[in-house]
PATORTOR-463759 format. One record per residue (C-alpha): x, y, z. Coordinates in steps of 0.2 Angstrom, whole numbers, padded with zeros to 4 digits, always signed. Layout:
// PATORTOR-463759
XYZ
...
// end
This chain:
// PATORTOR-463759
+0007+0020-0109
+0017+0005-0106
+0018+0008-0088
-0001+0005-0087
+0002-0013-0092
+0016-0014-0080
+0005-0007-0066
-0009-0020-0070
+0004-0034-0070
+0012-0029-0052
-0007-0029-0045
-0011-0046-0054
+0005-0055-0049
+0004-0049-0031
+0019-0038-0031
+0010-0023-0026
+0004-0032-0011
+0022-0036-0007
+0028-0017-0010
+0013-0013+0002
+0018-0025+0016
+0036-0017+0015
+0028+0001+0017
+0016-0006+0030
+0030-0014+0040
+0042+0001+0039
+0028+0013+0043
+0022+0002+0059
+0040+0002+0065
+0042+0021+0062
+0032+0035+0065
+0020+0044+0053
+0032+0056+0047
+0045+0044+0043
+0032+0033+0035
+0026+0048+0023
+0044+0052+0019
+0047+0034+0015
+0033+0035+0002
+0039+0052-0005
+0057+0048-0007
+0054+0030-0015
+0043+0038-0027
+0054+0053-0030
+0068+0041-0033
+0059+0029-0044
+0054+0045-0054
+0071+0050-0056
+0074+0034-0066
+0058+0032-0076
+0049+0049-0075
+0034+0055-0064
+0019+0046-0073
+0026+0028-0073
+0032+0030-0055
+0014+0034-0050
+0007+0020-0059
+0019+0007-0052
+0016+0012-0035
-0002+0018-0033
-0009+0000-0031
+0003-0002-0017
+0000+0013-0008
-0019+0012-0009
-0019-0006-0002
-0012+0001+0015
-0024+0005+0029
-0022+0019+0041
-0004+0018+0050
-0002+0031+0065
-0016+0041+0060
-0010+0042+0041
-0023+0037+0030
-0024+0032+0012
-0027+0050+0005
-0012+0056+0014
-0001+0043+0008
-0007+0045-0010
-0003+0064-0008
+0014+0060-0003
+0015+0048-0018
+0010+0062-0030
+0022+0076-0023
+0036+0063-0022
+0034+0058-0041
+0034+0077-0046
+0050+0079-0039
+0060+0071-0053
+0073+0085-0052
+0089+0074-0049
+0092+0068-0066
+0090+0074-0084
+0078+0059-0087
+0065+0064-0074
+0057+0079-0084
+0057+0083-0102
+0063+0100-0100
+0078+0094-0090
+0084+0085-0105
+0080+0100-0116
+0090+0111-0106
+0105+0100-0103
+0113+0101-0120
+0109+0120-0123
+0116+0125-0106
+0130+0113-0106
+0124+0104-0089
+0132+0088-0083
+0123+0074-0076
+0131+0078-0059
+0124+0096-0060
+0106+0088-0059
+0110+0076-0045
+0118+0090-0033
+0104+0102-0035
+0090+0091-0039
+0093+0079-0025
+0095+0092-0012
+0079+0101-0018
+0070+0084-0017
+0075+0081+0001
+0070+0099+0006
+0053+0098-0003
+0051+0081+0005
+0053+0086+0022
+0041+0102+0020
+0028+0092+0011
+0027+0078+0023
+0026+0090+0037
+0011+0099+0029
+0003+0083+0026
+0003+0078+0043
-0006+0093+0048
-0020+0089+0036
-0036+0079+0041
-0036+0062+0033
-0053+0067+0024
-0046+0084+0018
-0031+0078+0009
-0041+0074-0007
-0058+0081-0013
-0074+0073-0008
-0077+0067-0025
-0059+0059-0027
-0062+0049-0011
-0079+0042-0018
-0071+0038-0034
-0082+0049-0045
-0075+0055-0061
-0074+0074-0063
-0088+0083-0073
-0085+0092-0088
-0087+0109-0078
-0074+0103-0066
-0061+0099-0080
-0063+0116-0089
// end
């Protein structure tokens, strides 16, 4: 819950805009695929340290500020952000289940790094390739693009 306050602070102080400028500069210098990979892997690495929910909260405002770059719009960039955040497999800190099995199974921190980092790279390469094949307007449901909250029937 503390990440919500930090996310708001980043937005109010302009740090989100600085991060967005960084993503935008790198994205314009590289291609669409490398731009999505950058967002994916920066989010994944942040989620390795603080978990997936805080990673999304901290980077959401930055990514949503960026206009279309090389045909990649905000919905596609946000999809890369979400997928990167759930790839918190490289450390025991990323997921609660990682911490639970670490002690019981006798895993070391390096075990998570070796397998989790490799898996994250592969998932990132495949995910970003799939995201590029999507139409900008089909990356998220129309309701989400308009900002409409879900109805009670959609939640169930």
